[in-house]
ROPA-208000 format. One record per residue (C-alpha): x negated, z, y; residue number from 1. Coordinates in nm, 4 decimals. Each point is the difference from the previous one (the first is absolute). Layout:
# residues N
          X          Z          Y     n
          X          Z          Y   NUM
...
# end
This chain:
# residues 217
          X          Z          Y     n
   -12.0174     8.0977     6.9130     1
     0.3626     0.0746    -0.0082     2
    -0.0592     0.3207    -0.2307     3
    -0.2847     0.1046     0.2273     4
     0.1924    -0.0337     0.3260     5
     0.2965     0.1758    -0.1609     6
    -0.2399     0.3173    -0.1086     7
    -0.1459    -0.0085     0.3313     8
     0.3452     0.0401     0.1664     9
     0.1093     0.2762    -0.2147    10
    -0.3462     0.1875     0.0593    11
     0.0485    -0.0354     0.3573    12
     0.3701     0.1013     0.0097    13
    -0.0780     0.3815    -0.0231    14
    -0.2223     0.0028     0.2871    15
     0.2475    -0.2058     0.2093    16
     0.2591     0.2876    -0.0676    17
    -0.2494     0.2718     0.0580    18
    -0.0907    -0.1690     0.3555    19
     0.3667     0.0594     0.0927    20
     0.1668     0.3313     0.0661    21
     0.3508     0.1036     0.0580    22
     0.0473     0.1121     0.3614    23
     0.1366     0.3526     0.0191    24
    -0.0845     0.3388     0.1255    25
    -0.2468     0.0344    -0.2630    26
    -0.1944    -0.3125     0.1075    27
    -0.3097     0.0676     0.2163    28
    -0.0923    -0.2257     0.2461    29
    -0.3675    -0.0926     0.1038    30
    -0.1472     0.2434     0.2451    31
    -0.0863    -0.1490     0.3284    32
     0.1455    -0.1365     0.3103    33
     0.2392    -0.2983     0.0041    34
    -0.0040    -0.2198     0.2963    35
     0.3179    -0.1934    -0.0622    36
     0.2996     0.0215    -0.2314    37
    -0.1291    -0.2835    -0.2395    38
    -0.3109     0.1927    -0.0732    39
     0.2184     0.2917    -0.0905    40
     0.2274    -0.1810    -0.2086    41
    -0.3038    -0.1582    -0.1970    42
    -0.1495     0.3655    -0.0301    43
    -0.3187    -0.1361     0.1832    44
    -0.1151     0.2032     0.2859    45
    -0.2463    -0.1974     0.2057    46
    -0.1582     0.3153     0.1557    47
    -0.1247     0.2782    -0.2483    48
    -0.0633     0.3503     0.1137    49
    -0.3696     0.0180    -0.0810    50
    -0.0133    -0.2789     0.2713    51
     0.1471     0.2074     0.2870    52
     0.0397     0.3139     0.1871    53
     0.3245     0.1554     0.1322    54
     0.1594     0.3112     0.1122    55
     0.2618     0.0235    -0.2746    56
     0.2689     0.2595    -0.0724    57
     0.2050    -0.0414    -0.3219    58
     0.2862     0.2402    -0.0515    59
     0.0843    -0.1135    -0.3566    60
     0.2697     0.2574    -0.0767    61
     0.2336    -0.1122     0.3090    62
    -0.1071    -0.3738    -0.0408    63
    -0.1688    -0.0157     0.3567    64
    -0.3511    -0.1061     0.1445    65
    -0.1775    -0.0364     0.3213    66
    -0.2840    -0.2387     0.0692    67
    -0.2311    -0.0500     0.3064    68
    -0.3529    -0.1266     0.0636    69
    -0.0383    -0.2439    -0.2694    70
    -0.3493    -0.1664     0.0149    71
    -0.2267    -0.2078    -0.2223    72
    -0.2696     0.2579    -0.1481    73
    -0.3023    -0.2269     0.0548    74
     0.0970    -0.1939     0.2993    75
     0.1646     0.3077     0.1656    76
     0.2652    -0.2479     0.1632    77
     0.3527     0.0974     0.0278    78
     0.2924    -0.1366    -0.2292    79
     0.3186    -0.0342     0.2063    80
     0.2633     0.1790    -0.1617    81
     0.2486    -0.2421     0.1160    82
    -0.1530    -0.2427    -0.2206    83
     0.0510     0.1853    -0.3453    84
     0.3305     0.0233    -0.2096    85
    -0.0865     0.3157    -0.1763    86
    -0.2338     0.1616    -0.2481    87
    -0.0196     0.1743    -0.3378    88
    -0.1356     0.3335    -0.0918    89
     0.0256     0.1408    -0.3406    90
     0.1800    -0.3055    -0.1061    91
     0.2929     0.0625     0.2379    92
     0.0902    -0.2518     0.2795    93
     0.0378     0.1028     0.3413    94
     0.1748    -0.2227     0.2560    95
    -0.0878    -0.0156     0.3650    96
     0.3264     0.0963     0.1868    97
     0.1116     0.0200     0.3631    98
     0.0719     0.3677     0.0676    99
     0.0754    -0.0755     0.3732   100
    -0.2992     0.2264     0.1313   101
    -0.2730    -0.1378     0.2331   102
    -0.3122     0.0956    -0.2005   103
    -0.3365    -0.1476    -0.1004   104
     0.1040     0.1553    -0.3551   105
     0.2328    -0.2088    -0.1830   106
     0.2640     0.1351    -0.2593   107
     0.0457    -0.1101    -0.3431   108
     0.2618     0.0647    -0.2615   109
    -0.0756     0.0522    -0.3674   110
     0.1962    -0.2201    -0.2369   111
     0.2411     0.2347    -0.1981   112
     0.1705    -0.2827    -0.2132   113
    -0.1919    -0.2830    -0.1480   114
     0.1474    -0.2731    -0.1969   115
     0.2039    -0.3061     0.0881   116
     0.1370     0.2174     0.2748   117
    -0.2240     0.2095     0.1838   118
     0.0936     0.2847     0.2228   119
    -0.1832     0.2225     0.2757   120
     0.1037     0.2071     0.2983   121
    -0.1352     0.1354     0.3253   122
     0.1103     0.1481     0.3356   123
     0.0425    -0.1971     0.3159   124
    -0.0308     0.1832     0.3356   125
     0.2416    -0.1408     0.2365   126
    -0.0496     0.0902     0.3708   127
     0.3007     0.0106     0.2470   128
     0.0551     0.1092     0.3631   129
     0.2772     0.2605     0.0395   130
     0.1256     0.1586     0.3185   131
    -0.0235     0.3668     0.0270   132
     0.1215     0.2408     0.2636   133
    -0.0878     0.3355     0.1022   134
     0.2993     0.2286     0.0964   135
     0.0365     0.2857     0.2433   136
     0.1204     0.2786    -0.2103   137
     0.2269     0.1336     0.3002   138
     0.1776    -0.3235     0.0856   139
    -0.0407    -0.1597    -0.3476   140
    -0.0817    -0.3224     0.2026   141
    -0.3278    -0.2159    -0.0626   142
    -0.2371     0.0288     0.2690   143
    -0.2687    -0.2210    -0.1573   144
     0.0370    -0.3173    -0.2156   145
    -0.2730    -0.2082    -0.1602   146
    -0.0978    -0.2038    -0.2903   147
    -0.2187     0.1111    -0.3016   148
    -0.1154    -0.1861    -0.2917   149
     0.1234     0.1478    -0.3533   150
    -0.1213    -0.1070    -0.3341   151
     0.2529    -0.0558    -0.2799   152
    -0.1362    -0.0198    -0.3664   153
     0.1750    -0.2823    -0.1992   154
    -0.0609    -0.0176    -0.3706   155
    -0.0601    -0.3505    -0.1194   156
     0.0443    -0.0826    -0.3683   157
    -0.1066    -0.3354    -0.1031   158
     0.0388    -0.2385    -0.2929   159
    -0.2267    -0.2645    -0.0722   160
     0.0240    -0.3079    -0.2360   161
    -0.3511     0.0020    -0.1748   162
     0.0142    -0.3813    -0.0841   163
     0.0624    -0.1061     0.3648   164
    -0.0996     0.2961     0.2262   165
     0.3499    -0.0090     0.1563   166
     0.1235     0.3467     0.1323   167
     0.3353     0.1344     0.0566   168
     0.1215     0.3462     0.1187   169
     0.1200     0.2180    -0.3084   170
     0.3780     0.0135     0.0042   171
     0.2822     0.0129    -0.2445   172
     0.0938    -0.3641     0.0939   173
    -0.3634    -0.1214    -0.0180   174
    -0.0712     0.1669    -0.3463   175
     0.3288    -0.1474    -0.1417   176
    -0.1235    -0.3563     0.1303   177
    -0.3609     0.0410    -0.1592   178
     0.1258     0.1020    -0.3338   179
     0.2762    -0.2482    -0.0022   180
    -0.2023    -0.2355    -0.2274   181
     0.0296     0.2683    -0.2921   182
     0.3789    -0.0668    -0.0646   183
     0.0171     0.3062    -0.2345   184
    -0.1621     0.2316     0.2413   185
     0.2154    -0.1298     0.2727   186
     0.3069     0.0630    -0.1860   187
    -0.1174     0.3604    -0.0522   188
    -0.0605     0.0362     0.3600   189
     0.3365    -0.1454     0.1012   190
     0.1857     0.2413    -0.2395   191
    -0.1942     0.3062     0.0888   192
     0.1880     0.2456     0.2550   193
    -0.1428    -0.0379     0.3481   194
    -0.1287     0.3343     0.0617   195
    -0.1815    -0.0098    -0.3591   196
    -0.1129    -0.3481     0.1003   197
    -0.1673     0.1201     0.3160   198
    -0.1531     0.2900    -0.1998   199
    -0.1815    -0.2198    -0.2639   200
    -0.0714    -0.2941     0.2361   201
    -0.3712     0.0294    -0.0546   202
     0.0650     0.0419    -0.3851   203
     0.1787    -0.3555     0.0236   204
    -0.3248    -0.1429     0.1364   205
    -0.2171     0.1536    -0.2530   206
     0.2499    -0.1195    -0.2920   207
    -0.0001    -0.3565     0.1487   208
    -0.3897    -0.0002    -0.0015   209
     0.0045     0.1224    -0.3681   210
     0.2398    -0.2670    -0.1216   211
    -0.1540    -0.2703     0.2042   212
    -0.3776     0.0535    -0.0312   213
    -0.2664    -0.2371     0.1733   214
    -0.3611    -0.0565    -0.0944   215
    -0.3012     0.0195     0.2247   216
    -0.3191    -0.1572    -0.0686   217
# end
């Protein structure tokens, strides 16, 4: 029995290894809608595209997407976009983000870097009231003053720890903190001239992922 068990184990081992894939930008996630982060981490969407209809615009080259009017196809009942985490099209994940706009359509950011550290970016629209005045061209004095709402576009760059789902703003300091477990890479980071360090900041994340691979089932 011992030999039979050993042979069985060795026979199963290749299939176990095949069942796991290294997470990188070549990895293709399962297409569908992920209702929470755990579904995404396990690569198991609970809603599939064949089961729903939606108004969906995917701008793959610029890593952006918009979705609205998500419904179960058979029931024709709505699915609240507030209750989903993201979705996947062509194997690429898109994460729901807050773009600061009031709309029934929700914005999603395509994941540009996939690995132990993931990366995505989007634009946040900030509204603020500013005081403006109309001036008399002759007297150069204001004759009317009022407040108007102006919009300011703020780029958001986000890093995400795949294993925990934790996110941080993509900055020089945070990149250094997140790659610190790789002592050799950290040493290279610290000895690189600051201006070049900033230019190659994204590259440091890519190198970290290559040197610290994780498996996804």
